[in-house]
Backbone as JSON Lines, residues from 0, in Angstrom:
{"i":0,"aa":"M","n":[-50.6,34.99,-14.37],"ca":[-51.37,36.03,-15.31],"c":[-50.4,36.55,-16.44]}
{"i":1,"aa":"S","n":[-50.82,36.36,-17.75],"ca":[-50.24,36.79,-18.89],"c":[-50.96,37.79,-19.57]}
{"i":2,"aa":"T","n":[-50.25,39.09,-20.03],"ca":[-51.08,39.76,-20.85],"c":[-50.32,39.91,-22.07]}
{"i":3,"aa":"I","n":[-51.4,39.93,-23.16],"ca":[-50.79,40.67,-24.68],"c":[-50.97,41.66,-24.98]}
{"i":4,"aa":"F","n":[-50.49,42.55,-25.65],"ca":[-50.76,43.93,-25.94],"c":[-50.57,44.02,-27.39]}
{"i":5,"aa":"I","n":[-51.36,44.79,-28.15],"ca":[-50.96,45.21,-29.54],"c":[-51.15,46.62,-29.48]}
{"i":6,"aa":"L","n":[-50.24,47.46,-30.11],"ca":[-49.98,48.79,-29.83],"c":[-50.22,49.02,-31.54]}
{"i":7,"aa":"S","n":[-50.82,50.3,-31.67],"ca":[-50.66,50.97,-33.04],"c":[-49.68,51.99,-33.28]}
{"i":8,"aa":"I","n":[-48.57,51.53,-33.81],"ca":[-47.66,52.66,-33.97],"c":[-47.88,53.75,-34.49]}
{"i":9,"aa":"I","n":[-48.83,53.69,-35.56],"ca":[-48.9,54.93,-36.14],"c":[-49.83,56.14,-35.26]}
{"i":10,"aa":"Q","n":[-50.52,55.29,-34.6],"ca":[-51.24,56.18,-33.67],"c":[-50.83,56.18,-32.2]}
{"i":11,"aa":"I","n":[-49.85,55.55,-31.8],"ca":[-49.01,55.59,-30.55],"c":[-50.3,55.24,-29.44]}
{"i":12,"aa":"N","n":[-51.08,54.38,-29.66],"ca":[-52.17,54.09,-28.41],"c":[-52.19,52.45,-28.64]}
{"i":13,"aa":"Q","n":[-52.68,52.29,-27.5],"ca":[-53.01,50.52,-27.15],"c":[-54.11,50.39,-28.43]}
{"i":14,"aa":"Y","n":[-54.26,49.39,-29.1],"ca":[-55.0,48.74,-29.89],"c":[-56.28,47.79,-29.13]}
{"i":15,"aa":"A","n":[-55.37,46.69,-28.47],"ca":[-56.31,45.87,-27.87],"c":[-55.45,45.09,-26.7]}
{"i":16,"aa":"H","n":[-56.12,44.47,-25.7],"ca":[-55.09,43.55,-24.91],"c":[-55.82,42.34,-24.59]}
{"i":17,"aa":"W","n":[-55.32,41.14,-24.19],"ca":[-56.09,40.33,-23.71],"c":[-55.31,39.96,-22.05]}
{"i":18,"aa":"T","n":[-56.04,39.86,-21.32],"ca":[-55.28,39.17,-20.08],"c":[-55.96,37.86,-19.59]}
{"i":19,"aa":"Y","n":[-55.3,36.84,-19.44],"ca":[-55.78,35.43,-18.98],"c":[-54.71,34.89,-18.25]}
{"i":20,"aa":"W","n":[-55.18,33.79,-17.37],"ca":[-54.6,33.13,-16.09],"c":[-54.13,31.74,-16.36]}
{"i":21,"aa":"L","n":[-53.15,31.55,-17.6],"ca":[-52.52,30.5,-18.0],"c":[-51.05,30.4,-17.8]}
{"i":22,"aa":"G","n":[-50.41,31.44,-18.23],"ca":[-49.11,31.33,-18.34],"c":[-48.26,32.41,-18.97]}
{"i":23,"aa":"L","n":[-47.11,32.13,-19.31],"ca":[-46.18,33.36,-19.49],"c":[-46.27,33.26,-21.34]}
{"i":24,"aa":"E","n":[-46.14,33.93,-21.93],"ca":[-46.04,34.16,-23.47],"c":[-44.45,34.3,-23.81]}
{"i":25,"aa":"F","n":[-44.18,33.45,-24.61],"ca":[-42.75,33.26,-25.17],"c":[-42.64,34.28,-26.4]}
{"i":26,"aa":"C","n":[-43.62,34.15,-27.29],"ca":[-43.39,34.38,-28.8],"c":[-44.99,34.71,-29.24]}
{"i":27,"aa":"V","n":[-44.84,36.07,-30.0],"ca":[-46.28,36.61,-30.62],"c":[-45.8,36.79,-31.96]}
{"i":28,"aa":"K","n":[-46.52,36.37,-32.71],"ca":[-46.45,36.8,-34.48],"c":[-47.89,36.92,-35.04]}
{"i":29,"aa":"F","n":[-47.75,37.95,-35.99],"ca":[-49.1,38.3,-36.61],"c":[-49.15,36.91,-37.63]}
{"i":30,"aa":"S","n":[-50.47,36.61,-37.76],"ca":[-50.77,35.21,-38.44],"c":[-50.9,35.68,-40.15]}
{"i":31,"aa":"L","n":[-50.07,35.15,-40.78],"ca":[-50.11,35.46,-42.28],"c":[-51.24,34.66,-43.16]}
{"i":32,"aa":"Y","n":[-51.53,33.51,-42.38],"ca":[-52.61,32.87,-43.0],"c":[-54.25,33.73,-42.73]}
{"i":33,"aa":"H","n":[-54.12,34.05,-41.66],"ca":[-55.53,34.88,-41.41],"c":[-55.69,36.37,-41.98]}
{"i":34,"aa":"N","n":[-54.44,36.7,-42.22],"ca":[-54.53,38.01,-43.01],"c":[-54.76,37.49,-44.41]}
{"i":35,"aa":"H","n":[-54.1,36.62,-45.1],"ca":[-54.07,36.36,-46.48],"c":[-55.1,35.69,-46.91]}
{"i":36,"aa":"N","n":[-55.83,35.09,-46.1],"ca":[-57.1,34.12,-46.59],"c":[-58.16,34.7,-46.03]}
{"i":37,"aa":"H","n":[-58.41,35.33,-45.0],"ca":[-59.66,35.66,-44.51],"c":[-59.71,37.21,-44.05]}
{"i":38,"aa":"C","n":[-58.64,38.11,-44.55],"ca":[-58.58,39.21,-44.23],"c":[-59.08,39.85,-42.59]}
{"i":39,"aa":"Q","n":[-58.33,38.77,-41.74],"ca":[-58.56,39.09,-40.37],"c":[-57.39,39.5,-39.69]}
{"i":40,"aa":"N","n":[-57.38,40.33,-38.59],"ca":[-56.16,40.55,-37.93],"c":[-56.01,39.88,-36.75]}
{"i":41,"aa":"V","n":[-55.13,38.82,-36.55],"ca":[-55.1,37.69,-35.96],"c":[-53.43,37.53,-35.53]}
{"i":42,"aa":"I","n":[-53.32,37.58,-34.4],"ca":[-51.87,37.31,-33.55],"c":[-52.17,35.94,-33.23]}
{"i":43,"aa":"C","n":[-50.66,35.12,-33.02],"ca":[-50.62,33.81,-32.87],"c":[-49.64,33.97,-31.51]}
{"i":44,"aa":"S","n":[-50.05,33.24,-30.41],"ca":[-48.98,33.28,-29.34],"c":[-48.47,31.68,-28.94]}
{"i":45,"aa":"S","n":[-47.24,31.77,-28.38],"ca":[-47.05,30.52,-27.77],"c":[-46.53,30.59,-26.37]}
{"i":46,"aa":"S","n":[-46.93,29.7,-25.63],"ca":[-46.98,30.12,-24.13],"c":[-46.27,28.92,-23.33]}
{"i":47,"aa":"Y","n":[-45.85,29.0,-22.02],"ca":[-45.57,28.29,-20.93],"c":[-46.57,27.5,-20.58]}
{"i":48,"aa":"D","n":[-48.03,27.68,-21.18],"ca":[-48.76,26.65,-20.62],"c":[-49.06,25.25,-21.5]}
{"i":49,"aa":"K","n":[-48.0,25.48,-22.77],"ca":[-47.9,24.48,-23.7],"c":[-49.19,24.59,-24.92]}
{"i":50,"aa":"T","n":[-49.47,25.55,-24.81],"ca":[-50.2,26.04,-26.14],"c":[-49.86,26.95,-27.11]}
{"i":51,"aa":"I","n":[-50.32,26.98,-28.04],"ca":[-50.6,28.01,-29.01],"c":[-51.75,28.37,-29.38]}
{"i":52,"aa":"R","n":[-52.18,29.87,-29.3],"ca":[-53.28,30.52,-29.34],"c":[-53.52,31.36,-30.4]}
{"i":53,"aa":"F","n":[-54.44,31.41,-31.14],"ca":[-54.85,32.65,-32.07],"c":[-55.75,33.42,-31.56]}
{"i":54,"aa":"W","n":[-55.55,34.85,-31.78],"ca":[-56.27,35.71,-31.05],"c":[-56.85,36.73,-32.14]}
{"i":55,"aa":"D","n":[-58.04,37.29,-32.29],"ca":[-58.39,38.05,-33.37],"c":[-58.52,39.3,-32.79]}
{"i":56,"aa":"F","n":[-57.76,40.13,-32.96],"ca":[-57.67,41.28,-31.98],"c":[-58.66,42.53,-32.26]}
{"i":57,"aa":"K","n":[-59.23,42.65,-33.75],"ca":[-60.32,43.31,-33.72],"c":[-61.6,43.16,-33.31]}
{"i":58,"aa":"H","n":[-61.89,41.87,-33.03],"ca":[-63.16,41.81,-32.4],"c":[-62.83,40.83,-30.79]}
{"i":59,"aa":"N","n":[-61.48,41.09,-30.5],"ca":[-61.18,40.88,-29.17],"c":[-61.64,39.76,-28.6]}
{"i":60,"aa":"K","n":[-60.95,38.39,-29.23],"ca":[-61.9,37.11,-28.89],"c":[-60.51,36.05,-29.33]}
{"i":61,"aa":"Q","n":[-60.69,34.94,-28.7],"ca":[-59.7,33.84,-29.09],"c":[-60.39,33.0,-30.24]}
{"i":62,"aa":"L","n":[-59.63,32.42,-31.06],"ca":[-59.99,31.97,-32.35],"c":[-59.85,30.46,-32.01]}
{"i":63,"aa":"Q","n":[-58.28,30.08,-31.97],"ca":[-58.11,28.8,-31.87],"c":[-57.02,28.26,-30.77]}
{"i":64,"aa":"I","n":[-57.0,27.21,-30.47],"ca":[-55.56,26.9,-29.53],"c":[-55.32,25.34,-29.95]}
{"i":65,"aa":"F","n":[-53.81,25.44,-30.24],"ca":[-53.27,24.09,-30.33],"c":[-52.57,23.65,-29.19]}
{"i":66,"aa":"N","n":[-52.8,22.4,-28.51],"ca":[-52.29,21.87,-27.32],"c":[-51.79,20.52,-27.34]}
{"i":67,"aa":"M","n":[-50.79,20.26,-28.16],"ca":[-50.52,19.03,-28.51],"c":[-49.11,18.95,-27.98]}
{"i":68,"aa":"H","n":[-48.35,19.91,-27.63],"ca":[-47.05,19.85,-26.98],"c":[-46.83,19.39,-25.7]}
{"i":69,"aa":"T","n":[-46.14,19.06,-25.08],"ca":[-46.14,18.44,-23.6],"c":[-45.27,19.27,-22.77]}
{"i":70,"aa":"A","n":[-44.52,20.44,-23.03],"ca":[-44.09,21.3,-22.36],"c":[-44.03,22.69,-23.01]}
{"i":71,"aa":"S","n":[-43.75,23.43,-22.59],"ca":[-43.85,25.22,-22.98],"c":[-43.3,25.22,-24.43]}
{"i":72,"aa":"V","n":[-44.15,26.03,-24.92],"ca":[-43.68,26.25,-26.72],"c":[-43.13,27.87,-26.75]}
{"i":73,"aa":"N","n":[-41.9,27.37,-27.1],"ca":[-41.16,28.58,-27.07],"c":[-41.1,29.6,-28.15]}
{"i":74,"aa":"G","n":[-41.05,28.95,-29.57],"ca":[-40.75,29.57,-30.77],"c":[-42.08,29.08,-31.7]}
{"i":75,"aa":"I","n":[-42.44,29.99,-32.44],"ca":[-43.34,29.64,-33.67],"c":[-42.99,30.6,-34.9]}
{"i":76,"aa":"E","n":[-43.3,30.17,-35.99],"ca":[-43.07,30.79,-37.18],"c":[-44.0,30.41,-38.04]}
{"i":77,"aa":"F","n":[-44.43,31.4,-39.03],"ca":[-45.15,30.87,-40.18],"c":[-44.65,30.83,-41.21]}
{"i":78,"aa":"S","n":[-45.46,29.97,-42.18],"ca":[-44.55,29.54,-43.63],"c":[-44.46,30.56,-44.23]}
{"i":79,"aa":"P","n":[-43.48,31.3,-45.01],"ca":[-43.48,32.01,-45.93],"c":[-44.24,31.85,-47.54]}
{"i":80,"aa":"F","n":[-44.74,30.46,-47.51],"ca":[-45.24,30.03,-48.65],"c":[-46.72,29.57,-48.32]}
{"i":81,"aa":"N","n":[-47.55,29.32,-49.17],"ca":[-49.17,29.07,-49.15],"c":[-49.74,29.86,-48.37]}
{"i":82,"aa":"G","n":[-49.25,31.28,-48.3],"ca":[-50.31,32.17,-47.61],"c":[-50.09,31.99,-46.31]}
{"i":83,"aa":"G","n":[-48.93,31.71,-45.45],"ca":[-48.8,31.38,-44.37],"c":[-49.73,30.14,-43.54]}
{"i":84,"aa":"K","n":[-50.17,29.36,-44.5],"ca":[-51.17,28.07,-44.04],"c":[-50.33,27.14,-42.8]}
{"i":85,"aa":"Y","n":[-49.02,27.24,-42.96],"ca":[-48.33,26.27,-42.07],"c":[-47.75,26.93,-41.04]}
{"i":86,"aa":"L","n":[-47.82,26.58,-39.92],"ca":[-47.0,27.0,-38.58],"c":[-46.11,25.93,-37.96]}
{"i":87,"aa":"C","n":[-44.82,26.17,-37.56],"ca":[-43.76,25.57,-37.07],"c":[-43.92,26.11,-35.79]}
{"i":88,"aa":"S","n":[-43.77,25.06,-34.8],"ca":[-43.35,25.28,-33.4],"c":[-42.42,24.57,-32.6]}
{"i":89,"aa":"G","n":[-41.76,25.2,-31.94],"ca":[-40.8,24.3,-31.07],"c":[-40.86,24.79,-29.83]}
{"i":90,"aa":"S","n":[-40.85,23.47,-28.68],"ca":[-41.08,23.32,-27.71],"c":[-39.95,22.86,-26.64]}
{"i":91,"aa":"L","n":[-39.98,22.83,-25.4],"ca":[-39.04,22.33,-24.2],"c":[-39.33,20.86,-24.32]}
{"i":92,"aa":"D","n":[-40.46,20.42,-24.79],"ca":[-40.5,18.81,-24.94],"c":[-39.68,18.07,-26.02]}
{"i":93,"aa":"K","n":[-38.68,19.22,-26.63],"ca":[-37.51,18.76,-27.54],"c":[-38.28,18.55,-28.85]}
{"i":94,"aa":"N","n":[-39.45,18.56,-29.27],"ca":[-39.86,18.69,-30.49],"c":[-40.19,19.82,-31.06]}
{"i":95,"aa":"I","n":[-40.32,19.72,-32.46],"ca":[-40.83,20.63,-33.29],"c":[-42.26,20.07,-34.29]}
{"i":96,"aa":"R","n":[-42.73,20.88,-34.22],"ca":[-44.17,20.51,-34.6],"c":[-44.65,21.18,-36.09]}
{"i":97,"aa":"L","n":[-45.2,20.88,-37.03],"ca":[-45.61,21.52,-38.33],"c":[-47.02,21.18,-38.23]}
{"i":98,"aa":"W","n":[-47.97,22.61,-38.28],"ca":[-49.25,22.56,-38.11],"c":[-49.94,23.13,-39.38]}
{"i":99,"aa":"D","n":[-51.26,22.79,-39.67],"ca":[-51.91,23.18,-40.61],"c":[-52.91,24.07,-40.07]}
{"i":100,"aa":"V","n":[-52.84,25.39,-40.4],"ca":[-53.44,26.16,-39.59],"c":[-54.86,26.24,-39.94]}
{"i":101,"aa":"E","n":[-55.1,25.93,-41.13],"ca":[-56.43,25.94,-41.96],"c":[-57.4,24.66,-41.46]}
{"i":102,"aa":"V","n":[-57.02,23.62,-41.07],"ca":[-57.87,22.86,-40.37],"c":[-57.22,22.47,-38.74]}
{"i":103,"aa":"S","n":[-56.42,23.4,-38.37],"ca":[-56.1,23.31,-36.83],"c":[-55.61,21.86,-36.47]}
{"i":104,"aa":"K","n":[-54.65,21.2,-37.15],"ca":[-54.08,20.09,-37.26],"c":[-52.55,19.87,-37.16]}
{"i":105,"aa":"S","n":[-52.01,19.22,-36.04],"ca":[-50.51,19.1,-36.3],"c":[-50.37,17.72,-37.18]}
{"i":106,"aa":"L","n":[-49.57,18.31,-38.61],"ca":[-49.13,17.35,-39.4],"c":[-48.09,16.43,-39.32]}
{"i":107,"aa":"H","n":[-47.05,17.05,-38.6],"ca":[-46.05,16.21,-38.25],"c":[-45.07,16.66,-37.11]}
{"i":108,"aa":"V","n":[-44.53,15.66,-36.4],"ca":[-43.75,16.18,-35.44],"c":[-42.07,15.66,-35.57]}
{"i":109,"aa":"F","n":[-41.27,16.86,-35.48],"ca":[-39.58,16.28,-35.92],"c":[-39.15,16.62,-34.5]}
{"i":110,"aa":"N","n":[-38.43,15.2,-34.2],"ca":[-37.54,15.12,-32.96],"c":[-36.21,14.64,-33.28]}
{"i":111,"aa":"G","n":[-35.55,14.69,-32.28],"ca":[-34.04,14.62,-32.49],"c":[-33.46,15.69,-31.97]}
{"i":112,"aa":"H","n":[-33.61,16.57,-30.93],"ca":[-32.98,17.54,-30.31],"c":[-32.79,16.61,-28.86]}
{"i":113,"aa":"A","n":[-31.7,16.8,-28.19],"ca":[-31.4,16.07,-26.96],"c":[-32.16,16.94,-25.71]}
{"i":114,"aa":"N","n":[-31.96,18.28,-26.13],"ca":[-32.37,19.47,-25.12],"c":[-33.78,20.14,-25.9]}
{"i":115,"aa":"G","n":[-34.64,20.81,-25.08],"ca":[-35.73,21.83,-25.56],"c":[-35.21,22.73,-26.46]}
{"i":116,"aa":"V","n":[-36.37,22.87,-27.38],"ca":[-36.2,23.69,-28.41],"c":[-36.43,25.09,-28.01]}
{"i":117,"aa":"W","n":[-35.51,26.21,-28.32],"ca":[-35.8,27.46,-27.93],"c":[-36.54,28.27,-29.35]}
{"i":118,"aa":"C","n":[-35.94,27.97,-30.17],"ca":[-36.32,28.65,-31.73],"c":[-36.73,27.87,-33.07]}
{"i":119,"aa":"V","n":[-37.52,28.49,-33.8],"ca":[-37.66,27.65,-35.02],"c":[-37.42,28.85,-36.13]}
{"i":120,"aa":"D","n":[-37.42,28.37,-37.55],"ca":[-37.65,28.91,-38.63],"c":[-38.19,28.11,-39.73]}
{"i":121,"aa":"I","n":[-38.78,28.58,-40.62],"ca":[-39.28,27.78,-41.65],"c":[-38.98,28.37,-42.96]}
{"i":122,"aa":"S","n":[-38.97,27.49,-44.09],"ca":[-38.72,27.7,-45.54],"c":[-39.02,26.6,-46.06]}
{"i":123,"aa":"T","n":[-38.34,25.89,-47.23],"ca":[-38.67,24.65,-47.51],"c":[-37.89,23.38,-46.6]}
{"i":124,"aa":"L","n":[-37.06,24.36,-45.77],"ca":[-36.58,23.25,-44.74],"c":[-36.98,23.85,-43.06]}
{"i":125,"aa":"I","n":[-37.15,23.13,-42.26],"ca":[-37.49,23.83,-40.9],"c":[-35.88,23.75,-40.3]}
{"i":126,"aa":"C","n":[-35.8,24.75,-39.44],"ca":[-34.26,25.03,-38.63],"c":[-34.85,25.15,-37.16]}
{"i":127,"aa":"S","n":[-34.17,24.51,-36.35],"ca":[-34.39,25.0,-34.9],"c":[-33.19,24.77,-33.76]}
{"i":128,"aa":"G","n":[-33.32,25.74,-33.0],"ca":[-32.22,25.97,-32.16],"c":[-32.8,25.43,-30.86]}
{"i":129,"aa":"S","n":[-31.68,24.57,-30.2],"ca":[-32.13,24.2,-28.85],"c":[-31.13,24.58,-27.64]}
{"i":130,"aa":"R","n":[-31.62,24.4,-26.22],"ca":[-30.91,24.68,-25.15],"c":[-29.6,24.23,-24.92]}
{"i":131,"aa":"G","n":[-29.4,22.71,-25.99],"ca":[-28.39,21.88,-25.95],"c":[-27.42,22.56,-26.9]}
{"i":132,"aa":"N","n":[-27.59,23.69,-27.39],"ca":[-26.46,24.43,-28.35],"c":[-26.26,23.58,-29.79]}
{"i":133,"aa":"T","n":[-27.65,23.18,-30.17],"ca":[-27.5,22.45,-31.44],"c":[-28.66,23.21,-32.63]}
{"i":134,"aa":"I","n":[-28.15,23.39,-33.5],"ca":[-29.17,23.67,-34.7],"c":[-29.31,22.42,-35.6]}
{"i":135,"aa":"C","n":[-30.6,22.34,-35.83],"ca":[-30.79,20.78,-36.75],"c":[-31.92,21.6,-37.88]}
{"i":136,"aa":"F","n":[-31.72,20.73,-38.72],"ca":[-32.45,21.2,-40.09],"c":[-33.35,19.67,-40.52]}
{"i":137,"aa":"W","n":[-34.32,20.05,-40.96],"ca":[-35.18,19.14,-41.71],"c":[-35.87,19.62,-42.9]}
{"i":138,"aa":"D","n":[-36.27,18.65,-43.84],"ca":[-36.94,19.05,-45.23],"c":[-38.18,18.62,-44.93]}
{"i":139,"aa":"I","n":[-39.12,19.57,-45.09],"ca":[-40.67,19.53,-44.55],"c":[-41.22,18.6,-45.76]}
{"i":140,"aa":"R","n":[-40.52,18.8,-46.85],"ca":[-41.27,17.71,-48.21],"c":[-41.11,16.27,-47.83]}
{"i":141,"aa":"S","n":[-40.08,15.92,-47.26],"ca":[-39.77,14.36,-46.87],"c":[-40.33,14.13,-45.58]}
{"i":142,"aa":"N","n":[-40.77,14.79,-44.7],"ca":[-40.65,14.17,-43.04],"c":[-40.05,13.24,-42.65]}
{"i":143,"aa":"K","n":[-38.43,13.39,-42.91],"ca":[-37.94,12.43,-42.58],"c":[-36.96,12.76,-41.4]}
{"i":144,"aa":"N","n":[-35.95,12.2,-40.95],"ca":[-35.14,12.61,-39.99],"c":[-34.28,13.58,-40.44]}
{"i":145,"aa":"Q","n":[-33.68,14.0,-39.24],"ca":[-32.72,15.49,-39.73],"c":[-31.71,15.11,-40.73]}
{"i":146,"aa":"L","n":[-31.62,16.39,-41.61],"ca":[-30.89,16.63,-42.66],"c":[-29.3,17.09,-42.41]}
{"i":147,"aa":"Y","n":[-29.15,17.67,-41.16],"ca":[-27.91,18.23,-40.78],"c":[-28.16,18.48,-39.09]}
{"i":148,"aa":"V","n":[-26.97,18.88,-39.02],"ca":[-27.0,19.38,-37.33],"c":[-25.81,20.08,-37.35]}
{"i":149,"aa":"I","n":[-25.59,21.22,-36.74],"ca":[-24.6,21.92,-36.4],"c":[-24.78,22.21,-34.94]}
{"i":150,"aa":"K","n":[-23.23,21.93,-34.34],"ca":[-23.31,22.03,-32.74],"c":[-22.64,23.35,-32.55]}
{"i":151,"aa":"G","n":[-23.19,24.16,-31.82],"ca":[-22.71,25.67,-31.42],"c":[-21.43,25.54,-30.63]}
{"i":152,"aa":"D","n":[-20.76,26.58,-30.68],"ca":[-19.29,26.65,-30.02],"c":[-19.37,27.41,-28.64]}
{"i":153,"aa":"E","n":[-20.75,27.94,-28.09],"ca":[-21.07,28.37,-26.83],"c":[-21.99,27.38,-26.1]}
{"i":154,"aa":"D","n":[-22.05,27.61,-24.75],"ca":[-22.89,26.57,-23.93],"c":[-24.05,26.98,-23.39]}
{"i":155,"aa":"N","n":[-24.46,28.29,-24.03],"ca":[-25.77,28.8,-23.51],"c":[-26.95,28.56,-24.2]}
{"i":156,"aa":"G","n":[-26.89,27.58,-25.31],"ca":[-28.25,27.53,-25.77],"c":[-28.37,28.49,-27.13]}
{"i":157,"aa":"I","n":[-28.96,27.87,-27.85],"ca":[-29.22,28.71,-29.36],"c":[-30.74,29.16,-29.01]}
{"i":158,"aa":"I","n":[-30.89,30.83,-29.03],"ca":[-32.43,31.17,-28.55],"c":[-32.96,31.97,-29.82]}
{"i":159,"aa":"C","n":[-32.47,32.34,-30.89],"ca":[-32.89,33.05,-31.84],"c":[-32.27,32.48,-33.19]}
{"i":160,"aa":"I","n":[-33.13,32.14,-34.25],"ca":[-32.5,31.51,-35.4],"c":[-33.18,32.17,-36.63]}
{"i":161,"aa":"K","n":[-32.6,32.56,-37.73],"ca":[-32.98,32.92,-39.14],"c":[-32.61,32.71,-40.0]}
{"i":162,"aa":"L","n":[-33.09,31.85,-40.99],"ca":[-32.55,31.37,-42.21],"c":[-32.85,32.43,-43.32]}
{"i":163,"aa":"S","n":[-32.09,32.66,-44.31],"ca":[-32.13,33.59,-45.19],"c":[-31.63,33.19,-46.33]}
{"i":164,"aa":"Q","n":[-32.3,33.43,-47.52],"ca":[-31.8,33.15,-48.98],"c":[-31.99,34.3,-49.72]}
{"i":165,"aa":"L","n":[-31.08,34.93,-50.29],"ca":[-31.18,35.97,-51.26],"c":[-31.35,35.36,-52.71]}
{"i":166,"aa":"K","n":[-32.01,35.75,-53.43],"ca":[-32.37,35.47,-54.64],"c":[-31.29,36.06,-55.72]}
{"i":167,"aa":"K","n":[-31.18,35.56,-56.84],"ca":[-30.27,35.89,-57.6],"c":[-30.21,37.13,-58.6]}
{"i":168,"aa":"H","n":[-29.94,37.96,-58.21],"ca":[-29.72,39.28,-58.79],"c":[-28.34,39.7,-59.71]}
{"i":169,"aa":"D","n":[-28.28,40.7,-60.11],"ca":[-27.16,41.46,-60.92],"c":[-25.8,41.15,-60.1]}
{"i":170,"aa":"C","n":[-25.7,41.54,-58.97],"ca":[-24.61,41.44,-58.18],"c":[-24.17,40.26,-57.33]}
{"i":171,"aa":"I","n":[-25.12,39.53,-57.06],"ca":[-25.08,38.1,-56.4],"c":[-25.63,36.98,-57.42]}
{"i":172,"aa":"Q","n":[-24.92,35.82,-57.49],"ca":[-25.5,34.77,-58.27],"c":[-26.53,33.78,-56.97]}
{"i":173,"aa":"S","n":[-25.84,33.46,-56.12],"ca":[-26.85,32.85,-55.22],"c":[-26.28,32.85,-53.75]}
{"i":174,"aa":"L","n":[-27.15,33.1,-52.95],"ca":[-26.43,33.32,-51.21],"c":[-27.5,32.59,-50.2]}
{"i":175,"aa":"S","n":[-26.91,31.86,-49.67],"ca":[-27.63,31.55,-48.42],"c":[-27.0,31.4,-47.21]}
{"i":176,"aa":"F","n":[-27.45,32.05,-46.11],"ca":[-26.94,32.2,-44.65],"c":[-27.93,31.51,-43.56]}
{"i":177,"aa":"L","n":[-27.19,31.56,-42.39],"ca":[-28.0,31.34,-41.48],"c":[-27.65,32.21,-40.08]}
{"i":178,"aa":"G","n":[-28.39,32.92,-39.5],"ca":[-27.85,33.46,-38.34],"c":[-28.56,32.93,-37.22]}
{"i":179,"aa":"W","n":[-27.53,32.98,-35.89],"ca":[-28.48,32.81,-34.38],"c":[-27.8,33.51,-33.7]}
{"i":180,"aa":"C","n":[-28.35,33.57,-32.5],"ca":[-27.67,33.94,-30.91],"c":[-28.05,33.1,-30.21]}
{"i":181,"aa":"V","n":[-27.04,33.54,-28.87],"ca":[-27.03,32.75,-27.81],"c":[-27.25,33.69,-26.68]}
{"i":182,"aa":"F","n":[-27.47,32.85,-25.34],"ca":[-27.54,33.84,-24.26],"c":[-26.91,34.94,-23.89]}
{"i":183,"aa":"N","n":[-25.49,34.64,-24.15],"ca":[-24.48,35.79,-23.88],"c":[-24.58,36.91,-24.87]}
{"i":184,"aa":"E","n":[-25.57,36.95,-25.85],"ca":[-25.67,38.09,-26.68],"c":[-24.77,38.09,-27.96]}
{"i":185,"aa":"T","n":[-24.17,36.91,-28.16],"ca":[-23.41,36.76,-29.32],"c":[-24.08,36.23,-30.48]}
{"i":186,"aa":"V","n":[-24.12,36.87,-31.52],"ca":[-24.54,36.73,-32.94],"c":[-23.46,36.01,-33.88]}
{"i":187,"aa":"F","n":[-24.13,34.99,-34.48],"ca":[-23.45,34.11,-35.43],"c":[-24.04,33.98,-36.5]}
{"i":188,"aa":"I","n":[-23.17,34.24,-37.77],"ca":[-23.65,34.17,-39.28],"c":[-22.52,32.71,-39.68]}
{"i":189,"aa":"H","n":[-23.31,32.03,-40.62],"ca":[-22.93,30.68,-41.19],"c":[-23.08,30.83,-42.42]}
């Protein structure tokens, strides 16, 4: 059994919840696409049951299911561009998928990890972290092979990853960095 809860922080009470009998939820994100384009309050969840599900928590119903991964889906992230139209997912099937949320379609599969994928992030690049302690990068515009691979120093797998790019301001010209963490609670900045 898996339960997803939505809490109203302002009111400090439960807003909505769903219980269904499919599997464990690994990641839950608010859908930028549904909020930006349809003014809907929708969350997206990834699960042990190999699915990605979209839930309208105002009307308490499931909207969409993406089910093309062949193992548990561990990480999801919406694109920070095009109103969150694209969703990136990483799975223990060793693949990263790029989805078009608007048409409910898998656009491309990025593969190259030797082990299952724990986490993903998306900008103009896709960045993914794996159980095999590697971080891989792809350019989503070219849909080609890996651009770059970083092998971590720990043996516990990469469980969290975040790309960040600071814009040009008075005090800095340009700065990009990558942060990740592993199971032993170590945080790395590159």
